[in-house]
C-alpha positions as CSV (number, residue, x, y, z in Angstrom):
1,M,75.4,1.2,85.5
2,R,73.8,-2.1,86.3
3,R,73.1,-2.2,90.1
4,R,75.2,-5.1,90.8
5,D,78.4,-3.3,89.3
6,F,77.5,-0.4,91.2
7,I,77.4,-2.1,94.5
8,T,80.7,-4.0,93.5
9,S,82.4,-1.0,92.7
10,L,81.1,0.8,95.9
11,G,82.4,-2.0,98.1
12,I,85.8,-1.9,96.3
13,A,86.3,1.6,97.0
14,A,85.1,1.2,100.6
15,A,87.8,-1.4,101.2
16,A,90.2,0.8,99.4
17,W,89.7,3.8,101.7
18,P,91.1,2.9,105.1
19,R,94.6,2.2,103.2
20,T,94.3,5.7,101.5
21,V,93.7,7.5,104.7
22,R,96.4,5.8,106.5
23,A,98.6,6.7,103.6
24,Q,97.7,10.3,103.8
25,Q,98.1,10.5,107.6
26,P,101.3,12.3,108.6
27,A,104.1,10.4,110.1
28,L,104.8,10.8,114.1
29,P,107.6,13.1,115.0
30,V,110.6,11.1,115.6
31,I,113.0,11.7,118.9
32,G,116.6,10.4,118.7
33,F,117.8,9.2,122.1
34,L,121.3,8.6,122.2
35,S,123.0,7.1,125.4
36,A,126.7,5.5,126.0
37,G,124.7,3.6,128.6
38,Y,122.9,0.4,129.0
39,P,119.1,0.1,128.7
40,R,118.8,-1.9,131.8
41,S,120.3,0.9,134.1
42,W,118.5,3.5,132.2
43,A,115.0,2.5,132.7
44,P,114.1,4.9,135.7
45,L,115.8,7.8,133.5
46,V,113.9,7.0,130.3
47,A,111.1,7.1,132.6
48,G,111.7,10.6,133.9
49,F,112.2,11.6,130.1
50,R,108.9,10.4,129.1
51,Q,107.3,12.0,132.1
52,G,108.9,15.4,130.9
53,L,107.3,14.8,127.2
54,S,103.8,14.0,128.6
55,E,103.9,17.3,130.7
56,T,104.4,19.0,127.2
57,G,101.6,16.7,125.6
58,F,103.7,14.2,123.9
59,V,103.4,10.4,124.6
60,E,105.5,7.9,123.0
61,G,103.6,5.6,120.5
62,R,100.6,8.0,120.3
63,N,101.9,11.5,118.8
64,I,105.8,11.0,119.0
65,S,108.1,8.0,118.1
66,I,111.5,7.5,120.1
67,E,114.3,5.8,118.3
68,Y,116.8,4.5,121.2
69,R,120.4,4.1,120.3
70,W,122.6,2.4,123.2
71,A,126.8,2.4,123.1
72,E,126.6,0.1,126.3
73,G,129.9,1.5,127.8
74,Q,131.8,1.4,124.3
75,F,132.5,5.2,123.8
76,E,134.1,4.4,120.3
77,R,130.6,3.4,119.0
78,I,129.0,6.8,119.6
79,P,130.1,8.4,116.3
80,T,128.4,5.6,114.2
81,L,125.4,5.7,116.4
82,A,125.2,9.6,116.2
83,A,125.7,9.6,112.6
84,N,122.8,7.0,112.2
85,L,120.4,9.4,113.9
86,V,121.5,12.4,112.2
87,Q,120.9,10.4,108.8
88,R,117.7,9.6,109.8
89,Q,116.8,13.2,110.2
90,V,115.0,12.8,113.4
91,A,113.2,16.0,114.8
92,V,115.2,16.5,117.6
93,I,118.1,14.5,119.7
94,F,118.4,13.9,123.3
95,T,121.8,12.8,124.7
96,A,124.0,12.5,127.8
97,G,127.4,13.4,128.7
98,P,129.8,15.6,126.8
99,A,131.3,13.0,124.4
100,P,128.0,12.5,122.3
101,V,127.3,16.1,122.2
102,R,130.9,16.7,120.9
103,V,130.1,14.4,118.2
104,L,126.8,15.6,117.4
105,K,128.0,19.2,117.3
106,T,130.4,18.1,114.3
107,L,127.6,16.3,112.5
108,T,124.7,18.6,112.5
109,T,123.7,22.3,112.9
110,T,120.3,21.8,112.1
111,I,118.7,19.2,114.3
112,P,118.0,20.4,117.6
113,V,120.3,18.7,120.5
114,V,119.3,18.4,124.2
115,F,121.5,17.5,126.4
116,S,122.2,16.1,130.2
117,M,125.5,16.5,131.6
118,G,127.8,17.0,134.7
119,E,130.4,19.1,133.0
120,D,130.2,22.8,132.0
121,P,129.2,23.1,128.4
122,V,130.4,26.6,127.9
123,K,134.0,25.6,129.2
124,L,133.9,22.8,126.8
125,G,132.8,25.1,123.8
126,L,129.4,23.2,123.4
127,V,127.4,26.6,123.8
128,A,128.0,30.0,123.7
129,S,126.6,30.9,127.4
130,L,124.1,29.3,129.7
131,N,121.6,31.7,129.1
132,R,122.0,32.3,125.4
133,P,123.3,28.8,124.2
134,G,123.3,29.9,120.6
135,G,123.2,27.2,117.8
136,N,121.1,24.2,118.1
137,I,122.4,23.1,121.3
138,T,120.9,23.2,124.8
139,G,120.0,21.2,128.0
140,Q,120.3,20.6,131.4
141,I,123.6,20.6,133.8
142,F,124.4,19.6,137.0
143,F,128.0,20.3,137.8
144,D,129.1,17.1,138.8
145,N,132.7,17.9,139.0
146,L,131.8,20.3,141.5
147,L,130.3,17.7,143.9
148,F,133.5,15.7,144.6
149,G,134.4,17.7,147.6
150,K,131.0,17.3,149.1
151,R,131.2,13.4,148.5
152,L,134.6,13.2,150.0
153,G,133.4,15.7,153.0
154,L,130.7,13.3,153.8
155,L,133.1,10.2,153.6
156,D,135.6,12.0,155.7
157,E,132.8,12.3,158.5
158,C,132.1,8.6,158.5
159,V,135.5,6.9,158.4
160,P,138.8,6.9,160.6
161,K,140.9,10.0,160.2
162,D,144.2,8.1,159.2
163,A,142.4,6.2,156.3
164,A,143.4,6.7,152.8
165,F,140.8,7.3,150.0
166,G,140.5,5.5,146.7
167,L,139.0,6.8,143.5
168,L,137.6,4.0,140.9
169,V,137.7,5.2,137.3
170,N,137.2,4.2,133.9
171,P,140.3,5.3,131.8
172,Q,138.4,4.8,128.6
173,N,135.8,7.4,129.9
174,P,136.9,11.0,128.8
175,N,135.8,12.2,132.3
176,A,138.5,9.9,133.9
177,E,141.4,12.6,133.8
178,P,139.7,15.9,134.6
179,D,137.8,14.2,137.2
180,T,140.9,12.5,139.1
181,K,142.4,16.0,139.2
182,D,138.9,17.2,140.7
183,V,138.9,14.5,143.3
184,Q,142.7,14.8,144.2
185,I,142.3,18.6,145.0
186,A,139.3,17.5,147.3
187,A,141.3,15.0,149.1
188,D,144.2,17.1,149.4
189,A,141.9,19.7,150.9
190,L,140.8,17.0,153.6
191,G,144.5,16.0,154.4
192,R,143.6,12.6,152.7
193,Q,145.9,10.3,150.8
194,L,144.5,9.2,147.3
195,H,144.9,6.1,145.3
196,V,143.5,6.0,141.8
197,F,142.2,2.6,140.6
198,K,141.3,2.0,137.1
199,A,138.8,-0.6,135.8
200,K,137.7,-0.3,132.0
201,T,135.8,-3.7,132.1
202,E,134.2,-5.8,134.8
203,G,136.9,-8.2,134.7
204,D,139.2,-5.3,136.2
205,F,136.8,-4.7,139.2
206,G,138.3,-7.8,141.3
207,P,141.9,-6.7,140.7
208,A,141.1,-3.1,141.5
209,F,139.7,-4.3,144.8
210,E,142.5,-6.3,145.6
211,D,144.8,-3.5,145.4
212,M,142.5,-1.4,147.6
213,A,142.7,-3.9,150.1
214,R,146.5,-4.3,150.1
215,L,146.7,-0.5,150.1
216,R,144.4,-0.2,153.1
217,V,141.9,2.1,151.4
218,G,139.5,3.1,154.0
219,G,136.9,5.1,152.1
220,L,136.2,4.8,148.2
221,C,134.7,7.3,145.8
222,V,133.4,5.4,142.6
223,N,133.4,7.9,139.5
224,V,130.5,8.5,137.2
225,D,130.6,5.9,134.6
226,F,128.1,3.8,132.6
227,L,130.1,0.5,133.3
228,F,129.8,1.2,136.9
229,I,126.2,1.9,136.9
230,D,125.3,-1.1,135.1
231,R,127.4,-3.4,137.1
232,R,126.6,-1.6,140.4
233,E,125.7,-4.9,142.4
234,Q,128.9,-6.3,141.6
235,I,131.0,-3.1,142.8
236,I,128.7,-3.1,145.8
237,A,129.5,-6.7,146.6
238,L,133.1,-6.3,146.3
239,A,133.3,-3.2,148.3
240,E,131.5,-5.2,151.0
241,R,133.6,-8.0,151.0
242,R,136.6,-5.9,151.3
243,S,134.9,-3.8,153.9
244,I,135.3,-0.7,152.1
245,P,133.1,2.2,152.7
246,A,132.2,3.9,149.4
247,I,130.3,6.7,148.1
248,Y,128.7,7.0,144.8
249,D,127.0,9.7,142.5
250,R,123.4,8.4,142.2
251,R,120.7,6.8,144.5
252,D,120.6,3.4,142.4
253,F,123.7,2.4,144.5
254,P,122.4,2.9,148.0
255,V,119.3,1.4,147.0
256,A,121.0,-1.7,145.8
257,G,123.3,-1.9,148.8
258,G,125.9,0.6,148.5
259,L,126.7,2.7,151.4
260,M,125.6,6.1,150.3
261,S,125.2,8.6,147.5
262,Y,125.1,12.1,146.8
263,G,124.6,13.9,143.5
264,A,121.9,15.5,141.4
265,S,118.5,13.7,140.7
266,Q,119.2,12.2,137.5
267,A,115.3,11.2,136.9
268,D,114.5,14.8,137.4
269,S,117.2,16.0,135.2
270,L,116.0,13.7,132.3
271,R,112.4,14.8,133.2
272,Q,113.5,18.8,132.4
273,C,115.3,17.4,129.3
274,G,111.9,15.8,128.3
275,I,110.2,19.2,128.8
276,Y,112.8,21.0,126.6
277,V,112.5,18.2,123.8
278,G,108.5,18.7,124.2
279,R,108.9,22.5,123.7
280,I,111.2,22.2,120.8
281,L,108.7,20.0,119.0
282,K,106.0,22.6,119.6
283,G,108.2,25.1,117.6
284,E,110.8,26.7,120.3
285,K,114.5,27.1,119.2
286,P,117.0,25.7,121.3
287,T,118.9,28.9,121.2
288,D,116.3,30.8,122.9
289,L,116.2,27.7,125.9
290,P,118.7,28.6,128.4
291,V,120.8,25.7,129.6
292,Q,119.3,24.9,132.9
293,Q,121.1,24.0,136.2
294,S,119.7,21.2,138.3
295,T,118.2,22.2,141.8
296,K,117.4,19.0,143.1
297,F,119.9,17.0,145.0
298,E,120.0,13.8,146.9
299,F,121.9,12.7,149.7
300,I,120.8,8.6,150.4
301,I,122.6,6.6,153.1
302,N,121.8,2.9,153.5
303,L,122.1,2.1,157.1
304,K,121.9,-1.5,156.8
305,T,125.2,-1.4,154.8
306,A,126.6,0.6,157.4
307,K,126.2,-2.0,160.1
308,V,127.3,-4.7,157.8
309,L,130.5,-2.6,157.5
310,G,130.7,-1.8,161.4
311,L,130.5,1.8,160.5
312,S,128.8,4.4,162.9
313,I,127.2,7.0,160.8
314,P,127.3,10.2,162.7
315,P,124.1,12.0,163.8
316,G,124.9,15.2,162.2
317,V,125.4,13.0,158.7
318,L,122.1,11.4,159.3
319,A,120.5,14.7,160.0
320,I,121.2,16.1,156.5
321,A,120.4,12.8,154.5
322,D,117.4,13.0,152.1
323,E,116.5,9.4,152.6
324,V,117.7,6.8,155.1
325,I,117.3,3.0,154.0
326,D,117.2,0.9,156.9
């Protein structure tokens, strides 16, 4: 071969080499992230999930890829979004709440599923037991339905004893009916009358709060719902305008100006789920990973909002708060 031809062929091979190497590099493992919520309100939780992944050595964009699917409060979209991830054959799926887990349980028995939810997965038939879940599903629970008594008890300490309580629910959320029953039990135990108000769109908020004012609701419990979380500023503003003290399930609300919240740390729950996803990517099986129970709970009070509402928070309630915003 002539020298010129040799150099030319060497140059062509060198130019093609990087493309060949790139083609031979294995694709990054893909994690499916399925939520009925909204990307904006989930940003802190996604950060917690990524933190858990990083604790097991996985960083998005470096050695794993995450595909996000958001139903944005439209529960009827969940089956399509879930089927899309299953057809995509992702390595593992994270999701929140029982509704998506039910769907995924019918769609796949091979793709590992890690969940975060407030309900009992054994009672719902999603896992065999907490210690040995069996199958391809495991995750993190915080028994949110058991916290209604605590929330109403805190509200009971802060508002007049003759005031009626209210509960705001989204009737399209599967949790509306069972949670209403649990809140009614808690209200009965306190000797409080309970009125239930429904809002399935933000356009329903105004009429619901008008009804609360008409019925002289003196304390409100806002149920867990992705629409309420994403539109929290609007709900907080309406509660303040109608002078209705309200308690919520997560710290996002008092941070945004709501009166107070009590519930599991959602960011910590998502961090634990991220750790589980990382362990599964390393070869562990969901059936061998017990369903974990949250141990980190937060009680947050916004004193500035209490003053606006003309509410005096008892010293005993202040003393047990994890965080006081003033």
